[in-house]
PyMOL CGO cylinders between C-alpha atoms (Angstrom):
from pymol import cmd
from pymol.cgo import CYLINDER

trace = [
    CYLINDER, 41.65, 47.80, -44.96, 44.62, 48.19, -47.26, 0.3, 1, 1, 1, 1, 1, 1,
    CYLINDER, 44.62, 48.19, -47.26, 47.46, 45.69, -47.41, 0.3, 1, 1, 1, 1, 1, 1,
    CYLINDER, 47.46, 45.69, -47.41, 50.95, 47.10, -47.00, 0.3, 1, 1, 1, 1, 1, 1,
    CYLINDER, 50.95, 47.10, -47.00, 52.95, 43.87, -47.15, 0.3, 1, 1, 1, 1, 1, 1,
    CYLINDER, 52.95, 43.87, -47.15, 52.50, 40.11, -47.54, 0.3, 1, 1, 1, 1, 1, 1,
    CYLINDER, 52.50, 40.11, -47.54, 55.35, 37.88, -46.41, 0.3, 1, 1, 1, 1, 1, 1,
    CYLINDER, 55.35, 37.88, -46.41, 55.96, 34.17, -46.04, 0.3, 1, 1, 1, 1, 1, 1,
    CYLINDER, 55.96, 34.17, -46.04, 56.72, 33.37, -42.40, 0.3, 1, 1, 1, 1, 1, 1,
    CYLINDER, 56.72, 33.37, -42.40, 57.84, 29.83, -43.19, 0.3, 1, 1, 1, 1, 1, 1,
    CYLINDER, 57.84, 29.83, -43.19, 60.13, 28.29, -45.77, 0.3, 1, 1, 1, 1, 1, 1,
    CYLINDER, 60.13, 28.29, -45.77, 58.31, 26.55, -48.64, 0.3, 1, 1, 1, 1, 1, 1,
    CYLINDER, 58.31, 26.55, -48.64, 59.63, 23.02, -49.11, 0.3, 1, 1, 1, 1, 1, 1,
    CYLINDER, 59.63, 23.02, -49.11, 57.36, 22.03, -52.01, 0.3, 1, 1, 1, 1, 1, 1,
    CYLINDER, 57.36, 22.03, -52.01, 55.22, 24.62, -53.84, 0.3, 1, 1, 1, 1, 1, 1,
    CYLINDER, 55.22, 24.62, -53.84, 52.69, 21.89, -54.71, 0.3, 1, 1, 1, 1, 1, 1,
    CYLINDER, 52.69, 21.89, -54.71, 52.49, 20.15, -51.33, 0.3, 1, 1, 1, 1, 1, 1,
    CYLINDER, 52.49, 20.15, -51.33, 52.98, 22.30, -48.26, 0.3, 1, 1, 1, 1, 1, 1,
    CYLINDER, 52.98, 22.30, -48.26, 51.36, 24.68, -45.81, 0.3, 1, 1, 1, 1, 1, 1,
    CYLINDER, 51.36, 24.68, -45.81, 52.81, 27.89, -44.47, 0.3, 1, 1, 1, 1, 1, 1,
    CYLINDER, 52.81, 27.89, -44.47, 51.98, 30.82, -42.24, 0.3, 1, 1, 1, 1, 1, 1,
    CYLINDER, 51.98, 30.82, -42.24, 51.69, 34.06, -44.17, 0.3, 1, 1, 1, 1, 1, 1,
    CYLINDER, 51.69, 34.06, -44.17, 52.01, 37.45, -42.53, 0.3, 1, 1, 1, 1, 1, 1,
    CYLINDER, 52.01, 37.45, -42.53, 49.69, 40.17, -43.78, 0.3, 1, 1, 1, 1, 1, 1,
    CYLINDER, 49.69, 40.17, -43.78, 50.62, 43.68, -42.68, 0.3, 1, 1, 1, 1, 1, 1,
    CYLINDER, 50.62, 43.68, -42.68, 48.08, 46.47, -43.21, 0.3, 1, 1, 1, 1, 1, 1,
    CYLINDER, 48.08, 46.47, -43.21, 48.66, 50.18, -43.84, 0.3, 1, 1, 1, 1, 1, 1,
    CYLINDER, 48.66, 50.18, -43.84, 48.01, 50.92, -40.14, 0.3, 1, 1, 1, 1, 1, 1,
    CYLINDER, 48.01, 50.92, -40.14, 50.76, 48.35, -39.26, 0.3, 1, 1, 1, 1, 1, 1,
    CYLINDER, 50.76, 48.35, -39.26, 48.23, 45.91, -37.79, 0.3, 1, 1, 1, 1, 1, 1,
    CYLINDER, 48.23, 45.91, -37.79, 48.97, 42.36, -38.92, 0.3, 1, 1, 1, 1, 1, 1,
    CYLINDER, 48.97, 42.36, -38.92, 47.33, 38.97, -39.37, 0.3, 1, 1, 1, 1, 1, 1,
    CYLINDER, 47.33, 38.97, -39.37, 48.90, 35.54, -39.63, 0.3, 1, 1, 1, 1, 1, 1,
    CYLINDER, 48.90, 35.54, -39.63, 47.03, 33.35, -42.10, 0.3, 1, 1, 1, 1, 1, 1,
    CYLINDER, 47.03, 33.35, -42.10, 47.52, 29.64, -42.80, 0.3, 1, 1, 1, 1, 1, 1,
    CYLINDER, 47.52, 29.64, -42.80, 47.83, 28.90, -46.54, 0.3, 1, 1, 1, 1, 1, 1,
    CYLINDER, 47.83, 28.90, -46.54, 47.78, 25.34, -47.90, 0.3, 1, 1, 1, 1, 1, 1,
    CYLINDER, 47.78, 25.34, -47.90, 47.77, 23.44, -51.16, 0.3, 1, 1, 1, 1, 1, 1,
    CYLINDER, 47.77, 23.44, -51.16, 45.21, 20.77, -52.12, 0.3, 1, 1, 1, 1, 1, 1,
    CYLINDER, 45.21, 20.77, -52.12, 47.98, 18.16, -52.24, 0.3, 1, 1, 1, 1, 1, 1,
    CYLINDER, 47.98, 18.16, -52.24, 48.88, 19.04, -48.66, 0.3, 1, 1, 1, 1, 1, 1,
    CYLINDER, 48.88, 19.04, -48.66, 45.28, 18.41, -47.61, 0.3, 1, 1, 1, 1, 1, 1,
    CYLINDER, 45.28, 18.41, -47.61, 45.34, 15.02, -49.35, 0.3, 1, 1, 1, 1, 1, 1,
    CYLINDER, 45.34, 15.02, -49.35, 48.64, 14.16, -47.64, 0.3, 1, 1, 1, 1, 1, 1,
    CYLINDER, 48.64, 14.16, -47.64, 47.16, 15.07, -44.25, 0.3, 1, 1, 1, 1, 1, 1,
    CYLINDER, 47.16, 15.07, -44.25, 44.15, 12.79, -44.84, 0.3, 1, 1, 1, 1, 1, 1,
    CYLINDER, 44.15, 12.79, -44.84, 46.47, 9.97, -45.85, 0.3, 1, 1, 1, 1, 1, 1,
    CYLINDER, 46.47, 9.97, -45.85, 48.69, 10.46, -42.79, 0.3, 1, 1, 1, 1, 1, 1,
    CYLINDER, 48.69, 10.46, -42.79, 45.69, 10.68, -40.46, 0.3, 1, 1, 1, 1, 1, 1,
    CYLINDER, 45.69, 10.68, -40.46, 43.97, 7.77, -42.27, 0.3, 1, 1, 1, 1, 1, 1,
    CYLINDER, 43.97, 7.77, -42.27, 40.75, 9.74, -42.74, 0.3, 1, 1, 1, 1, 1, 1,
    CYLINDER, 40.75, 9.74, -42.74, 38.48, 10.43, -45.69, 0.3, 1, 1, 1, 1, 1, 1,
    CYLINDER, 38.48, 10.43, -45.69, 38.10, 14.10, -44.82, 0.3, 1, 1, 1, 1, 1, 1,
    CYLINDER, 38.10, 14.10, -44.82, 40.09, 17.03, -43.53, 0.3, 1, 1, 1, 1, 1, 1,
    CYLINDER, 40.09, 17.03, -43.53, 39.53, 17.31, -39.81, 0.3, 1, 1, 1, 1, 1, 1,
    CYLINDER, 39.53, 17.31, -39.81, 38.26, 20.65, -38.50, 0.3, 1, 1, 1, 1, 1, 1,
    CYLINDER, 38.26, 20.65, -38.50, 40.87, 23.24, -37.72, 0.3, 1, 1, 1, 1, 1, 1,
    CYLINDER, 40.87, 23.24, -37.72, 41.79, 26.84, -38.28, 0.3, 1, 1, 1, 1, 1, 1,
    CYLINDER, 41.79, 26.84, -38.28, 40.20, 28.33, -41.41, 0.3, 1, 1, 1, 1, 1, 1,
    CYLINDER, 40.20, 28.33, -41.41, 42.79, 28.39, -44.19, 0.3, 1, 1, 1, 1, 1, 1,
    CYLINDER, 42.79, 28.39, -44.19, 43.32, 29.78, -47.65, 0.3, 1, 1, 1, 1, 1, 1,
    CYLINDER, 43.32, 29.78, -47.65, 43.83, 27.02, -50.19, 0.3, 1, 1, 1, 1, 1, 1,
    CYLINDER, 43.83, 27.02, -50.19, 45.95, 27.79, -53.24, 0.3, 1, 1, 1, 1, 1, 1,
    CYLINDER, 45.95, 27.79, -53.24, 47.03, 25.76, -56.25, 0.3, 1, 1, 1, 1, 1, 1,
    CYLINDER, 47.03, 25.76, -56.25, 50.73, 26.44, -55.60, 0.3, 1, 1, 1, 1, 1, 1,
    CYLINDER, 50.73, 26.44, -55.60, 52.64, 28.20, -52.84, 0.3, 1, 1, 1, 1, 1, 1,
    CYLINDER, 52.64, 28.20, -52.84, 54.16, 30.96, -54.94, 0.3, 1, 1, 1, 1, 1, 1,
    CYLINDER, 54.16, 30.96, -54.94, 54.23, 34.54, -53.78, 0.3, 1, 1, 1, 1, 1, 1,
    CYLINDER, 54.23, 34.54, -53.78, 52.09, 35.69, -56.74, 0.3, 1, 1, 1, 1, 1, 1,
    CYLINDER, 52.09, 35.69, -56.74, 49.34, 33.14, -56.13, 0.3, 1, 1, 1, 1, 1, 1,
    CYLINDER, 49.34, 33.14, -56.13, 49.31, 33.62, -52.35, 0.3, 1, 1, 1, 1, 1, 1,
    CYLINDER, 49.31, 33.62, -52.35, 49.20, 37.43, -52.72, 0.3, 1, 1, 1, 1, 1, 1,
    CYLINDER, 49.20, 37.43, -52.72, 46.35, 37.12, -55.23, 0.3, 1, 1, 1, 1, 1, 1,
    CYLINDER, 46.35, 37.12, -55.23, 44.40, 34.87, -52.85, 0.3, 1, 1, 1, 1, 1, 1,
    CYLINDER, 44.40, 34.87, -52.85, 44.97, 37.11, -49.81, 0.3, 1, 1, 1, 1, 1, 1,
    CYLINDER, 44.97, 37.11, -49.81, 43.87, 40.19, -51.81, 0.3, 1, 1, 1, 1, 1, 1,
    CYLINDER, 43.87, 40.19, -51.81, 40.77, 38.31, -53.00, 0.3, 1, 1, 1, 1, 1, 1,
    CYLINDER, 40.77, 38.31, -53.00, 39.87, 37.23, -49.46, 0.3, 1, 1, 1, 1, 1, 1,
    CYLINDER, 39.87, 37.23, -49.46, 40.18, 40.85, -48.37, 0.3, 1, 1, 1, 1, 1, 1,
    CYLINDER, 40.18, 40.85, -48.37, 38.16, 42.29, -51.26, 0.3, 1, 1, 1, 1, 1, 1,
    CYLINDER, 38.16, 42.29, -51.26, 35.31, 39.75, -51.37, 0.3, 1, 1, 1, 1, 1, 1,
    CYLINDER, 35.31, 39.75, -51.37, 33.63, 41.86, -48.71, 0.3, 1, 1, 1, 1, 1, 1,
    CYLINDER, 33.63, 41.86, -48.71, 34.02, 45.55, -47.85, 0.3, 1, 1, 1, 1, 1, 1,
    CYLINDER, 34.02, 45.55, -47.85, 35.06, 44.74, -44.30, 0.3, 1, 1, 1, 1, 1, 1,
    CYLINDER, 35.06, 44.74, -44.30, 37.44, 41.89, -45.18, 0.3, 1, 1, 1, 1, 1, 1,
    CYLINDER, 37.44, 41.89, -45.18, 35.08, 39.30, -43.68, 0.3, 1, 1, 1, 1, 1, 1,
    CYLINDER, 35.08, 39.30, -43.68, 36.79, 36.24, -45.22, 0.3, 1, 1, 1, 1, 1, 1,
    CYLINDER, 36.79, 36.24, -45.22, 40.29, 37.34, -44.32, 0.3, 1, 1, 1, 1, 1, 1,
    CYLINDER, 40.29, 37.34, -44.32, 39.12, 38.11, -40.77, 0.3, 1, 1, 1, 1, 1, 1,
    CYLINDER, 39.12, 38.11, -40.77, 37.52, 34.66, -40.62, 0.3, 1, 1, 1, 1, 1, 1,
    CYLINDER, 37.52, 34.66, -40.62, 40.89, 33.10, -41.50, 0.3, 1, 1, 1, 1, 1, 1,
    CYLINDER, 40.89, 33.10, -41.50, 42.54, 35.15, -38.76, 0.3, 1, 1, 1, 1, 1, 1,
    CYLINDER, 42.54, 35.15, -38.76, 39.95, 34.77, -35.99, 0.3, 1, 1, 1, 1, 1, 1,
    CYLINDER, 39.95, 34.77, -35.99, 37.80, 31.79, -37.06, 0.3, 1, 1, 1, 1, 1, 1,
    CYLINDER, 37.80, 31.79, -37.06, 39.23, 29.33, -34.57, 0.3, 1, 1, 1, 1, 1, 1,
    CYLINDER, 39.23, 29.33, -34.57, 38.92, 31.87, -31.73, 0.3, 1, 1, 1, 1, 1, 1,
    CYLINDER, 38.92, 31.87, -31.73, 35.21, 32.63, -32.07, 0.3, 1, 1, 1, 1, 1, 1,
    CYLINDER, 35.21, 32.63, -32.07, 33.35, 31.77, -28.89, 0.3, 1, 1, 1, 1, 1, 1,
    CYLINDER, 33.35, 31.77, -28.89, 30.80, 28.98, -29.42, 0.3, 1, 1, 1, 1, 1, 1,
    CYLINDER, 30.80, 28.98, -29.42, 28.12, 31.16, -27.81, 0.3, 1, 1, 1, 1, 1, 1,
    CYLINDER, 28.12, 31.16, -27.81, 28.16, 33.33, -30.96, 0.3, 1, 1, 1, 1, 1, 1,
    CYLINDER, 28.16, 33.33, -30.96, 27.23, 30.32, -33.08, 0.3, 1, 1, 1, 1, 1, 1,
    CYLINDER, 27.23, 30.32, -33.08, 24.70, 29.12, -30.51, 0.3, 1, 1, 1, 1, 1, 1,
    CYLINDER, 24.70, 29.12, -30.51, 22.99, 32.52, -30.64, 0.3, 1, 1, 1, 1, 1, 1,
    CYLINDER, 22.99, 32.52, -30.64, 22.95, 32.50, -34.46, 0.3, 1, 1, 1, 1, 1, 1,
    CYLINDER, 22.95, 32.50, -34.46, 21.60, 28.93, -34.41, 0.3, 1, 1, 1, 1, 1, 1,
    CYLINDER, 21.60, 28.93, -34.41, 18.87, 29.90, -31.96, 0.3, 1, 1, 1, 1, 1, 1,
    CYLINDER, 18.87, 29.90, -31.96, 17.86, 32.90, -34.07, 0.3, 1, 1, 1, 1, 1, 1,
    CYLINDER, 17.86, 32.90, -34.07, 17.78, 30.78, -37.22, 0.3, 1, 1, 1, 1, 1, 1,
    CYLINDER, 17.78, 30.78, -37.22, 15.63, 28.13, -35.52, 0.3, 1, 1, 1, 1, 1, 1,
    CYLINDER, 15.63, 28.13, -35.52, 13.16, 30.79, -34.36, 0.3, 1, 1, 1, 1, 1, 1,
    CYLINDER, 13.16, 30.79, -34.36, 13.05, 32.25, -37.85, 0.3, 1, 1, 1, 1, 1, 1,
    CYLINDER, 13.05, 32.25, -37.85, 12.57, 28.80, -39.41, 0.3, 1, 1, 1, 1, 1, 1,
    CYLINDER, 12.57, 28.80, -39.41, 9.70, 27.89, -37.10, 0.3, 1, 1, 1, 1, 1, 1,
    CYLINDER, 9.70, 27.89, -37.10, 8.20, 31.37, -37.43, 0.3, 1, 1, 1, 1, 1, 1,
    CYLINDER, 8.20, 31.37, -37.43, 8.10, 31.20, -41.22, 0.3, 1, 1, 1, 1, 1, 1,
    CYLINDER, 8.10, 31.20, -41.22, 7.75, 27.53, -42.00, 0.3, 1, 1, 1, 1, 1, 1,
    CYLINDER, 7.75, 27.53, -42.00, 6.65, 25.76, -38.88, 0.3, 1, 1, 1, 1, 1, 1,
    CYLINDER, 6.65, 25.76, -38.88, 8.16, 22.30, -38.77, 0.3, 1, 1, 1, 1, 1, 1,
    CYLINDER, 8.16, 22.30, -38.77, 8.75, 22.14, -42.50, 0.3, 1, 1, 1, 1, 1, 1,
    CYLINDER, 8.75, 22.14, -42.50, 11.69, 24.10, -43.83, 0.3, 1, 1, 1, 1, 1, 1,
    CYLINDER, 11.69, 24.10, -43.83, 13.15, 24.51, -47.28, 0.3, 1, 1, 1, 1, 1, 1,
    CYLINDER, 13.15, 24.51, -47.28, 16.75, 25.74, -46.91, 0.3, 1, 1, 1, 1, 1, 1,
    CYLINDER, 16.75, 25.74, -46.91, 17.15, 26.52, -50.60, 0.3, 1, 1, 1, 1, 1, 1,
    CYLINDER, 17.15, 26.52, -50.60, 14.03, 28.70, -50.55, 0.3, 1, 1, 1, 1, 1, 1,
    CYLINDER, 14.03, 28.70, -50.55, 15.06, 30.51, -47.35, 0.3, 1, 1, 1, 1, 1, 1,
    CYLINDER, 15.06, 30.51, -47.35, 18.47, 31.43, -48.78, 0.3, 1, 1, 1, 1, 1, 1,
    CYLINDER, 18.47, 31.43, -48.78, 16.73, 33.63, -51.34, 0.3, 1, 1, 1, 1, 1, 1,
    CYLINDER, 16.73, 33.63, -51.34, 14.33, 35.19, -48.85, 0.3, 1, 1, 1, 1, 1, 1,
    CYLINDER, 14.33, 35.19, -48.85, 16.80, 36.36, -46.20, 0.3, 1, 1, 1, 1, 1, 1,
    CYLINDER, 16.80, 36.36, -46.20, 14.07, 37.79, -43.93, 0.3, 1, 1, 1, 1, 1, 1,
    CYLINDER, 14.07, 37.79, -43.93, 14.74, 38.92, -40.40, 0.3, 1, 1, 1, 1, 1, 1,
    CYLINDER, 14.74, 38.92, -40.40, 12.22, 38.32, -37.63, 0.3, 1, 1, 1, 1, 1, 1,
    CYLINDER, 12.22, 38.32, -37.63, 11.47, 42.07, -37.60, 0.3, 1, 1, 1, 1, 1, 1,
    CYLINDER, 11.47, 42.07, -37.60, 10.70, 42.01, -41.35, 0.3, 1, 1, 1, 1, 1, 1,
    CYLINDER, 10.70, 42.01, -41.35, 8.33, 39.09, -40.93, 0.3, 1, 1, 1, 1, 1, 1,
    CYLINDER, 8.33, 39.09, -40.93, 6.56, 40.69, -37.96, 0.3, 1, 1, 1, 1, 1, 1,
    CYLINDER, 6.56, 40.69, -37.96, 6.12, 43.89, -40.00, 0.3, 1, 1, 1, 1, 1, 1,
    CYLINDER, 6.12, 43.89, -40.00, 4.83, 41.92, -43.00, 0.3, 1, 1, 1, 1, 1, 1,
    CYLINDER, 4.83, 41.92, -43.00, 2.34, 39.98, -40.87, 0.3, 1, 1, 1, 1, 1, 1,
    CYLINDER, 2.34, 39.98, -40.87, 1.12, 43.20, -39.23, 0.3, 1, 1, 1, 1, 1, 1,
    CYLINDER, 1.12, 43.20, -39.23, 0.64, 44.87, -42.61, 0.3, 1, 1, 1, 1, 1, 1,
    CYLINDER, 0.64, 44.87, -42.61, -1.15, 41.80, -43.99, 0.3, 1, 1, 1, 1, 1, 1,
    CYLINDER, -1.15, 41.80, -43.99, -3.46, 41.72, -40.96, 0.3, 1, 1, 1, 1, 1, 1,
    CYLINDER, -3.46, 41.72, -40.96, -4.26, 45.44, -41.29, 0.3, 1, 1, 1, 1, 1, 1,
    CYLINDER, -4.26, 45.44, -41.29, -4.92, 45.07, -45.02, 0.3, 1, 1, 1, 1, 1, 1,
    CYLINDER, -4.92, 45.07, -45.02, -7.34, 42.19, -44.45, 0.3, 1, 1, 1, 1, 1, 1,
    CYLINDER, -7.34, 42.19, -44.45, -9.00, 44.06, -41.59, 0.3, 1, 1, 1, 1, 1, 1,
    CYLINDER, -9.00, 44.06, -41.59, -9.40, 47.14, -43.81, 0.3, 1, 1, 1, 1, 1, 1,
    CYLINDER, -9.40, 47.14, -43.81, -11.00, 45.05, -46.55, 0.3, 1, 1, 1, 1, 1, 1,
    CYLINDER, -11.00, 45.05, -46.55, -13.44, 43.48, -44.09, 0.3, 1, 1, 1, 1, 1, 1,
    CYLINDER, -13.44, 43.48, -44.09, -14.44, 46.87, -42.66, 0.3, 1, 1, 1, 1, 1, 1,
    CYLINDER, -14.44, 46.87, -42.66, -14.76, 48.32, -46.14, 0.3, 1, 1, 1, 1, 1, 1,
    CYLINDER, -14.76, 48.32, -46.14, -16.92, 45.35, -47.17, 0.3, 1, 1, 1, 1, 1, 1,
    CYLINDER, -16.92, 45.35, -47.17, -19.34, 46.00, -44.33, 0.3, 1, 1, 1, 1, 1, 1,
    CYLINDER, -19.34, 46.00, -44.33, -19.49, 49.71, -45.11, 0.3, 1, 1, 1, 1, 1, 1,
    CYLINDER, -19.49, 49.71, -45.11, -19.85, 49.32, -48.88, 0.3, 1, 1, 1, 1, 1, 1,
    CYLINDER, -19.85, 49.32, -48.88, -20.87, 45.75, -49.72, 0.3, 1, 1, 1, 1, 1, 1,
    CYLINDER, -20.87, 45.75, -49.72, -21.80, 46.71, -53.29, 0.3, 1, 1, 1, 1, 1, 1,
    CYLINDER, -21.80, 46.71, -53.29, -18.12, 47.39, -53.99, 0.3, 1, 1, 1, 1, 1, 1,
    CYLINDER, -18.12, 47.39, -53.99, -17.42, 43.69, -53.59, 0.3, 1, 1, 1, 1, 1, 1,
    CYLINDER, -17.42, 43.69, -53.59, -20.09, 42.37, -55.97, 0.3, 1, 1, 1, 1, 1, 1,
    CYLINDER, -20.09, 42.37, -55.97, -17.48, 41.65, -58.61, 0.3, 1, 1, 1, 1, 1, 1,
    CYLINDER, -17.48, 41.65, -58.61, -15.87, 39.14, -56.20, 0.3, 1, 1, 1, 1, 1, 1,
    CYLINDER, -15.87, 39.14, -56.20, -19.09, 37.23, -55.70, 0.3, 1, 1, 1, 1, 1, 1,
    CYLINDER, -19.09, 37.23, -55.70, -19.81, 37.35, -59.45, 0.3, 1, 1, 1, 1, 1, 1,
    CYLINDER, -19.81, 37.35, -59.45, -16.30, 36.13, -60.16, 0.3, 1, 1, 1, 1, 1, 1,
    CYLINDER, -16.30, 36.13, -60.16, -16.64, 33.23, -57.72, 0.3, 1, 1, 1, 1, 1, 1,
    CYLINDER, -16.64, 33.23, -57.72, -19.96, 32.17, -59.24, 0.3, 1, 1, 1, 1, 1, 1,
]
cmd.load_cgo(trace, "trace")
């Protein structure tokens, strides 16, 4: 995906406190409309809504100031953070994703969690593992076959395992 043009679709009233729609046109003339906001605008919204958090809504790009240079830099970064433009696509389509997609991902993650950890689960540890269910099934099969091979080998050549019994003693 290559960007052809980035344009502001709304007038900017205050570069430090506003939100605008930004049009992103690609080389193939396909376009996205992305919401871009400033941190001050988020604070203003919380104050107006009398909340201590920003309520869920369309995924947005947050920039320090609403200048063309900063917005263009942010849009380019969102496009280039991933080869397929994942983050920019999330800003475009994030509020249109069917909940069943998330339910399926949640179900898969729960199966993986219970498969690996049972009822106990360490999220920080799992982030570094990133195993799929297929990987774990393959690993368990290989571990089983390795143990089975050692047991069979032990019965065929028990003298080969004397160092284990000497080590244990």
